[in-house]
N, C-alpha and C positions, 0 to 999 in steps of 0.2 A: 348706548355706547358700548363698543366691544371692550372686554377686559384687557388691561394693559399687562401683558406677560413678557418677562424678559426671556432672552434666549436660553439662559441657564435654567430658568423655571420650567420652560417647555422641555428642555433636555431631561430634567429630573423627572417630570411626569412620564415622558416616553420611556425612560430607562426603567422606572418602576413597573410600567405595563409590560415592557419587554422581558423583564426577569420574573414577572409574576409576583412581585412584592406588593400584595394587596394592602397590607397595613400601612406601608409608606405611601402608597398611591392615595389611600383614603385620607391620610393626614394632610398630604399636599393639597388635595382637592378642597378639603374643609378650610384649610388655611387661606388658600387663594380666593375661594368663593367669599369667605368672610371679609377679606381685605378689599375685594373688588365690589362687594355688596351685590353679588349675583348668585346664580346657582352653579353647582358642580357641572350640570349639563352644559351651561354656557361656557365654562372654562374648558371642558372637553371639546366643544365645538370649535373653539378658537386655538387650541393647542396643536399646532402643526410645525413640523421641522422644515428645513429648507427644501426638502423634497415633497412637501405637502402631505407627509405621512402623519397619521394620528395615533393616539394611544390604542385605538382599536386595531390598526394595522400591526402594531407591535405585539399585542396580545394574541391576535389570531394567527400571525405568522409563526408563533412559537407554541401554539396549541394550549394556551393557558385558559382553560374553560372557566375556572373560578373568577379569573380577572375579567373575562368577557361578560360574565354574569354581573359582576360588580359595575362595570361600565354601563351596561344596559339598564341596570336598576336606577341609575341617576336620571334616566329619561322616562321613568314611569309616570311622572306628572307633567312632563314637558309636552308641548304641542306635538301632534303626530308628525307634522312636517319637519320639525327639528330633529326628531328621532330618526326619521327616514333619511334625512340629509347626512346625519352622522354615520349611520350604518352603511350607507352607499357612497360615502365620501371617497373620491378617487385621489390617488397621489399624482405626482407629475407625469407618470407613465400611464395613467388611467386605471391603475390597479386598485380595487377596493379591498377591504378586509377579507371578503369572501374569496377573492383571487388568491390572497396570501395563504389563507387556510387550506384552500384546495391544492395549491402548489406544494404545501408541506404535508399533504395527506392526513390532515387532522380532522377525521370524520366527526368527532364529537363537537368540535368547534364549528364545522360546516353546518351540522344539524341545528345547533343552537342559533347560529346567525340566521338561518333560513326560517326555522320553525318558530322561534321566539323573537328574533330581531327583525324579521320581515325583510331580510336582505334580498335584493333583486338578483336572480340567478342568470339573467340574460344580459346584464350590463357588460359591454366589451371594453377592453383597454385600448390603448392607442395603436396596437397591432391587430385589433379586431378579434382578440381572443377573449372568450368568456371563461368563467372559472372552470367549467367542465373541461375546456381545452387544456388548461394548465395541469389539471389533475391527470389527464390522459397522457400528456407529454412526459410526466414524471412517473407513469405506471402506478398511480395511486388507485388501485382497482376498486377498493371499497368506496372511495369518494366518487369515482366515475359511475359505479353501479347506483349509488344513491341519487346522483343527478339524473341519470337515465330513467330510473324508476319514478322519480318525482316529475320529470319533464319529458314524457314519452315522445313528444313531438319535436324535441331539440335534436338537431343533426350533429353528429360527431365527426363528419368528414373534414371539417376545418382543421382538426388536430392532425389526422393522418395525412392530409394533403399538404400541410405546411411544416411538419416536423423536421424535414430534411433541409429546409432553406437556411442557408448560412446567416446567422445573426438575428433572425426573426424572433425566436424564443428568447435568446439572450437579452435582446432589447426590451422585450415585453416584461420580463421579470427583473430587469435591472433595478437595483436599489432595494431589493427585499432584504431585510435585516433579520436573520434567524439567530437564536441564542443557544440552539442545541444541535445535536447531530442527527436528529430524526428525519430532517428534511434536507433536500439538496438546496444549496444556495447557488444560484446562477447569476453571474454578474457580467456586465459588458465591459467593465474596466477593472484593472487590477486594484485591489483595495476597497472596492465598492462593497458596502455592507458592513465595513468596520467603522461604524458611525460614531457619533458622539457618545453613545452609551458605552461602547467598548473603551473609549478613552477615559471616561469617568471611572469605569471599573478598574482600569489599570492605575489610575491616580489613587483610588482608594486603597488598592493593594499595596501601592508604594508608600502610602502615608503622606503624600504631598497634599498641600492645601489648595 
């Protein structure tokens, strides 16, 4: 049986991953796993927001390498298929954690996902863009070079041929939630990306319950 997680509990997990609060993330995972009599890996697998984004999306999109390591560590004893499904989990736009890391230009996160997490570099989102394409669109040269060196047979024409099409890239990266200024946030709708995590942060700052 899947763990029964409330919307607020999922929000708390994703917010901790998004802000790189590893202590709070560990506390939440331990508490929820104990209550549901399951593993932290199972909690992480089922913790998705309304856009189907996971804790891994939040950590990778913001380049939190320590948080990514923490998340992956919970799958060290899990079945390989469960780990792969978590690492390559797409959100509602087909973007994986690797897409978000590539979009933000977070080379260390990209390397960790690929080399230790086993992330699939060739998975395309719903606009048929692979992580290399998103890094290329954003001029993330180090990430592009990394992908090209690792996958010499991968063609980059998709990025150069589609970059000028109105709305294509915007839709592909719509919904990416970034918590810092290091990466560009590209949204298809005004206010997209100011998700529940932002609201929770404002509530905490304002002292409301």
